[in-house]
C-alpha positions in Angstrom: 28.4 28.4 17.7 29.6 29.8 21.0 29.5 27.6 24.1 27.5 30.2 25.8 24.6 28.8 23.7 25.3 25.1 23.8 28.1 22.6 24.6 28.8 18.9 24.1 28.5 18.4 27.9 25.0 19.9 27.9 23.9 17.7 24.9 25.4 14.5 26.3 22.9 14.2 29.2 20.3 11.5 30.0 16.8 12.9 29.7 13.3 11.3 29.4 11.7 11.7 26.0 9.5 14.6 27.0 12.4 16.2 28.9 14.6 16.0 25.8 11.9 17.6 23.6 11.3 20.4 26.1 15.0 21.0 26.4 15.4 21.1 22.6 12.5 23.5 22.1 13.9 25.9 24.8 17.4 25.6 23.5 16.3 26.4 20.0 14.6 29.5 21.2 17.6 30.5 23.2 20.0 30.0 20.3 17.7 31.8 17.8 17.4 34.8 20.1 20.5 36.3 18.6 21.4 36.9 14.9 24.5 34.7 15.1 22.7 31.9 16.7 19.8 32.0 14.2 22.4 31.9 11.4 24.1 28.9 12.9 20.8 27.0 13.1 19.8 27.9 9.6 23.1 27.0 8.1 23.8 24.1 10.5 27.2 25.4 11.6 29.3 23.9 14.3 27.3 22.2 17.1 24.1 23.4 15.4 24.6 20.7 12.8 24.5 17.9 15.4 21.7 19.7 17.3 19.5 19.9 14.2 20.4 16.6 12.5 20.7 14.3 15.5 19.4 15.7 18.8 16.1 17.2 17.5 15.2 14.0 15.5 16.1 11.9 18.5 13.6 13.9 20.6 10.9 13.5 17.9 11.6 9.7 17.8 11.4 9.5 21.6 8.1 11.2 21.9 6.6 8.9 19.2 8.1 5.7 20.4 8.0 6.0 24.2 5.6 8.9 25.0 5.5 10.5 28.5 7.5 8.0 30.5 10.2 8.2 33.1 11.3 4.6 32.5 13.3 5.6 29.3 16.4 7.7 29.4 17.8 9.1 26.1 21.3 10.3 25.8 22.6 11.9 22.6 26.3 11.3 22.1 28.4 13.8 20.2 31.6 12.1 19.1 33.3 9.6 16.7 31.6 6.4 17.9 29.4 4.4 15.5 26.1 5.4 17.1 24.5 8.7 17.9 22.5 8.0 21.1 22.2 5.5 24.0 18.7 4.4 25.2 18.4 3.1 28.8 15.3 1.2 29.6 14.7 1.3 33.4 11.6 -0.9 33.3 13.6 -4.1 33.6 16.1 -5.2 36.2 18.8 -4.8 35.4 18.2 -1.9 33.0 18.7 -2.6 29.4 20.8 -0.6 26.9 20.2 -0.1 23.2 21.7 2.3 20.6 20.5 4.7 18.0 22.2 5.6 14.7 20.7 8.6 13.0 21.0 9.7 9.4 19.3 12.3 7.4 18.3 12.7 3.7 20.8 14.9 2.0 19.8 18.2 0.6 20.2 19.1 -3.1 22.2 22.1 -4.2 19.1 24.2 -4.6 18.0 23.6 -1.0 21.4 24.7 0.3 21.3 27.8 -1.9 17.9 28.8 -0.6 19.1 28.5 3.0 22.1 30.7 2.2 19.9 33.3 0.6 17.6 33.3 3.6 20.6 33.8 5.9 22.0 36.7 3.9 18.8 38.4 2.8 16.0 37.1 5.0 13.8 36.7 1.9 14.3 35.2 -1.5 12.4 35.2 -4.8 10.0 32.3 -4.5 9.8 29.5 -7.0 6.8 27.3 -7.7 7.8 23.7 -7.1 6.1 20.7 -8.5 4.8 18.9 -5.4 4.9 15.5 -7.1 8.5 16.0 -8.1 9.5 17.2 -4.6 7.9 14.1 -3.1 9.6 11.8 -5.6 13.0 13.3 -4.9 12.6 12.9 -1.1 11.6 9.3 -1.5 14.8 8.8 -3.5 16.8 10.5 -0.8 15.3 8.2 1.8 16.4 5.1 -0.1 19.9 6.7 -0.6 20.2 7.4 3.1 19.6 3.7 3.8 22.1 2.6 1.2 24.8 4.7 2.9 24.4 2.5 6.0 24.4 -0.8 4.0 26.9 -3.6 5.0 28.3 -1.6 8.0 28.5 -3.2 11.4 27.1 -1.6 14.6 26.7 -2.7 18.2 24.1 -5.3 19.0 20.6 -3.8 19.6 21.3 -0.7 17.4 18.3 0.9 15.6 18.6 3.1 12.5 16.6 6.3 12.3 16.2 7.9 8.8 15.1 11.6 9.2 13.4 13.2 6.2 11.4 16.2 5.1 7.7 15.3 5.5 6.4 18.8 4.9 3.2 19.5 3.1 4.6 19.0 -0.4 5.6 15.5 0.6 2.5 14.4 2.6 0.2 15.7 -0.1 1.5 13.0 -2.5 2.8 10.3 -0.2 0.7 8.6 2.5 2.0 6.0 5.0 0.8 3.1 2.9 2.8 4.2 -0.1 5.8 5.0 2.1 5.6 1.5 3.5 5.6 0.0 0.0 8.7 2.0 -1.0 10.6 0.8 2.1 9.6 -2.8 1.6 10.6 -2.8 -2.1 13.8 -0.7 -1.9 15.2 -0.7 1.7 14.3 -3.9 3.5 16.2 -6.0 1.0 19.4 -4.1 1.8 22.1 -5.5 4.1 21.2 -3.2 7.0 22.7 -4.6 10.2 20.3 -3.0 12.7 17.6 -4.4 15.0 14.9 -1.9 13.8 14.5 0.8 11.2 12.5 4.0 11.8 11.4 6.7 9.4 11.0 9.9 11.3 9.5 13.1 9.7 11.3 16.3 10.5 7.9 18.0 10.9 6.9 15.4 13.6 4.0 14.0 11.5 5.5 10.7 10.2 6.7 7.8 12.3 7.1 4.3 10.8 8.8 1.3 12.4 10.2 -1.8 10.7 11.6 -4.9 12.4 15.0 -5.9 11.2 15.5 -8.3 14.1 17.2 -11.0 12.0 20.1 -8.7 11.5 20.9 -8.0 15.1 
């Protein structure tokens, strides 16, 4: 992705939750206004990967967690450090700092193939998916995403965000109560060294918070 669309310096700025979401929406439209930019977003090339997998989910999280406030500043960090964002809370004196680690559920090969076909042809021959099977696979991916972070050390006051596909095929078969049960039975028993765990739906519908305070 060309720096005329987006740069690390532009991403790594402090913004309030609503400012971050507004910027993400505007930037998405700007990038998608050209064929190359739209392709980068679809295939998650170059900085588009971090933009889609870290910055956009951070904006969703911020709007759910903090709402329309100017007391919270969110700063995505593109780099090799062991966190993806810094949260500054200005409501206390002095301001408090916390960290966010973001991970996504990994796509299967068929998902990647569909995105490549969309990029090349614009359309593809549709396939009827079993909604129950789709939901089950995504639940397994959520658990696997948590396991990838097991037994790893992070700075104190770091929260983990797991971003997943909560589209209609998922929400039709999985409600918040069932998702809570899956997390409690399969994830909370893991050695996750975070203060909190959040499940954040990519389509902005799902937001669940779990306290892991004993592990900070």
